[in-house]
C-alpha positions as CSV (number, residue, x, y, z in Angstrom):
1,M,124.2,149.8,90.9
2,S,125.1,147.3,94.0
3,L,123.3,144.3,94.5
4,S,122.1,145.5,97.3
5,V,119.3,147.6,95.3
6,F,117.8,144.4,94.3
7,A,118.1,142.4,97.4
8,D,115.7,144.9,98.9
9,G,113.0,144.1,96.6
10,A,113.6,140.3,96.5
11,R,111.1,138.3,98.0
12,H,112.1,136.2,101.0
13,D,110.8,132.8,100.7
14,E,110.8,130.1,103.6
15,Q,111.0,127.5,101.8
16,P,114.3,125.8,101.5
17,L,116.7,125.7,98.9
18,F,117.9,122.1,98.9
19,T,115.8,119.4,100.1
20,P,116.4,115.4,100.3
21,I,115.2,113.6,97.3
22,D,115.0,109.5,97.7
23,R,116.2,107.1,95.2
24,W,112.8,107.3,93.1
25,G,113.0,111.1,92.7
26,H,110.5,112.1,95.3
27,T,110.8,115.1,97.4
28,P,109.2,114.9,100.9
29,Y,105.7,116.3,101.5
30,D,106.9,118.5,104.0
31,P,110.1,120.5,102.6
32,T,112.9,119.5,105.1
33,P,116.2,121.6,104.3
34,L,119.3,119.4,103.8
35,T,121.9,119.8,106.5
36,G,125.3,122.1,105.7
37,H,127.0,118.6,106.1
38,S,124.9,116.8,103.6
39,I,125.1,119.5,101.2
40,A,128.9,119.7,101.6
41,A,129.3,116.0,101.3
42,L,127.2,116.2,98.0
43,V,129.3,119.0,96.2
44,R,132.4,117.1,97.4
45,A,131.2,113.7,95.8
46,H,130.3,115.3,92.8
47,L,133.3,117.5,92.4
48,A,135.7,114.3,93.0
49,G,133.8,112.5,90.2
50,S,132.2,109.9,92.8
51,A,128.8,111.2,93.0
52,P,126.4,108.3,93.6
53,V,124.7,106.3,90.3
54,H,120.9,106.7,90.4
55,E,119.8,102.9,89.2
56,R,116.1,102.4,88.5
57,P,114.8,99.7,90.9
58,P,114.4,96.6,89.1
59,A,110.9,96.0,87.4
60,W,107.9,94.1,89.7
61,Q,107.6,90.6,88.7
62,P,104.4,88.9,89.8
63,P,105.2,85.9,92.3
64,T,105.0,82.4,90.8
65,K,103.8,79.3,92.6
66,S,106.7,77.3,93.4
67,G,107.0,74.0,91.0
68,E,104.7,75.8,88.3
69,D,106.4,77.7,85.4
70,A,104.8,81.0,84.9
71,P,102.0,81.1,82.4
72,V,102.8,82.5,79.0
73,P,100.6,85.3,77.9
74,V,98.7,84.6,74.6
75,V,98.9,87.2,71.9
76,V,96.3,87.1,69.0
77,D,96.9,89.6,66.1
78,D,94.0,90.8,63.5
79,V,90.9,89.3,65.9
80,D,87.9,90.0,63.8
81,L,84.8,90.5,66.1
82,D,81.5,89.5,64.4
83,Q,78.8,92.3,64.5
84,G,76.4,90.1,67.0
85,Y,79.7,90.8,69.6
86,Y,78.9,94.4,69.7
87,D,74.8,93.9,69.8
88,R,75.1,91.5,72.7
89,G,77.3,94.0,74.7
90,I,74.9,96.8,73.9
91,A,72.1,94.9,74.6
92,A,73.7,93.7,77.9
93,R,74.2,97.5,78.8
94,R,70.8,98.4,78.1
95,G,69.2,95.6,79.9
96,A,71.5,96.8,83.2
97,H,70.5,100.5,82.6
98,T,67.1,99.2,82.6
99,H,67.4,96.9,85.7
100,L,69.3,99.3,87.9
101,E,67.3,102.9,86.9
102,D,65.5,102.4,90.6
103,V,68.4,101.8,92.6
104,T,68.4,105.2,93.6
105,D,64.9,105.1,94.9
106,I,65.6,102.1,96.6
107,L,68.8,103.3,98.4
108,D,67.1,106.3,99.5
109,G,64.3,104.5,100.9
110,I,66.6,102.3,103.1
111,E,68.4,105.9,104.0
112,D,65.2,106.8,105.2
113,E,64.4,103.6,107.2
114,A,68.0,104.0,108.8
115,D,67.3,107.7,109.7
116,K,63.9,106.6,111.8
117,L,65.6,103.8,113.5
118,L,68.5,106.0,114.7
119,A,66.0,108.5,115.9
120,D,64.0,105.7,117.5
121,L,67.3,104.7,119.2
122,L,68.3,108.0,120.3
123,A,64.8,108.6,121.8
124,I,65.1,105.1,123.7
125,L,68.8,106.2,125.2
126,D,67.3,109.7,125.9
127,R,64.5,108.2,128.1
128,T,66.3,105.5,129.8
129,E,69.1,108.5,131.1
130,I,66.0,110.6,132.5
131,D,65.2,107.3,134.3
């Protein structure tokens, strides 16, 4: 059996076989194929043992103001919170829920008023174009 039997039934994909990969390991959104020269250069480098080393970029460090030392984070182990802490949090959330339950109605009213103003404005503009 020859390979042509398999080749006839193979799916022909339009996607490129080799695409460029940036230093973070991402490929382009629109897959663009590597050129033959690029592939040859990469193969030669790997065969010669001189392939580029992939180094991780340095971790981001927050900028510090000149003349000031960076703040030292405080780590507290074994913090015990009293039950009142949780009760206050639950009460605050319940209060916020109560105070905010009519926000949807208020915003609907504002939207209705904006629609009326837009309709009035369009009516005025239509009248001035007729004159």
